C-alpha angles and dihedrals in degrees: 000000000000089000093050091048090050091051091052093050090052090050092049091050092050093051092047089051094050089045092052097044096041122192116319112256115253120260114276123183122213130179135228121221114298118246128202124205129224087032092209105036125181130209113297092023119132106233118210113211116193139180137166120239118209126192102218092180127084099236122077117246149165119251132198111215120196136190128208123190121166092336095311117117138200133173142198138184131235109200130208097349107183121229111280092013127122134210131191118233123193130186130188122226121188108223100214099155132047114240149087116302140178122213115204121194115192142182126186087268107032145027131198128183134199127188125214139169126233111208128204114278113262096034106157112261120239108256115205129340121310109272127233123207133207106271097031109131141183126201115210130192107221124205123182124189127186108160110207094011129113089262104041094173136006134174129189141144125250119200114194120193130182110240103173144300128295132164126243103207104314097336121098112231142180109245114215130183118220127199127191118211110219100015112267116253113212135167113233114244099220104021131059089243135119110215133199117209115200105171136009128194113208129199115203122188111247093213102034100035090219131118116265102170138015124187119187134192107224118189093214093054104049111183094359121117116260109177139143115203126186121207112196133191135201129003098343135170125351129059089052119204127177109263095021113143137184137164136226144131142257128221118202118193118180118154108303092351113100114165135163119199126185115231143194122210128201135178094224098184151305113276136176107227132179122221128164090275092058141267120316138176105238143181109240108222118187129190126201136174112260111270093019103086116181094025102101122206093181135017125188130186107203126192111198103184111044108014096027088205149050114322095181136010136185118197114193105158110043095066136033088253135037123270124204124193126190131182116251100170142347145176123205131169116251 
């Protein structure tokens, strides 16, 4: 009798377990953003087109991945990809003719596209980072959103003008002066304060074309330091190439606040974006906290040919809300 009772208990537990777990969901294959390398190919280059396939289902499965460019197709297979796992897939495309192209990578469940331009062979390479000159300026429309916060919405204009050159540590930088009109209203991220920022000095690496330091004048913190300093490692910044990564940290000092956060940087792609100042081809640079890939604390869209600076920026970590800046006008020396 005891043995029969024990068997019944085991069977009941097994049924309960199966009912709770249910049947594993079928394999389903999604794609990350498509990347193209080199980002600015010329005729006769071999272009590498890559994407990451992720099985968002629970069951393991096989996946056919296809590439279509200008009517030409290619395909590859990913075998026995476990549930929740990812696999990188790359294709090669011979760029034989100059022109604009769209590469589309597809699975049975998803599709992603990326546009790129093939230039004539022999186009002169870019030598060195784009140069900025004293008097160059950029005007940005700033929009701040913090639903539920003290400052739910704020808009203002930021004018950034190159005023000279000044080193940060051992690195040569362009120094620019920024003025907010009217003063920007922001909610502090780690303090119950509403802050008003009137001016901001910015130091941009001459060789890497990335920010190294920011110093702000905050009305509520008179005479106290308010600086953001980036320390970067390895081959960082310009020249930008899709897939290029580097690491570093950012130190934020504002009154009694003094925090250092480790960061990871990636050139995610080349995108054509439209802002009030026009439409520009930009490198899309994303920044995430170390160990938190895919959750971006900063995003920059940088045009290196015409604007020679940031065209759009999204700041999600410095304040309690999210600030977006878009270029409205600019003037730079040739």
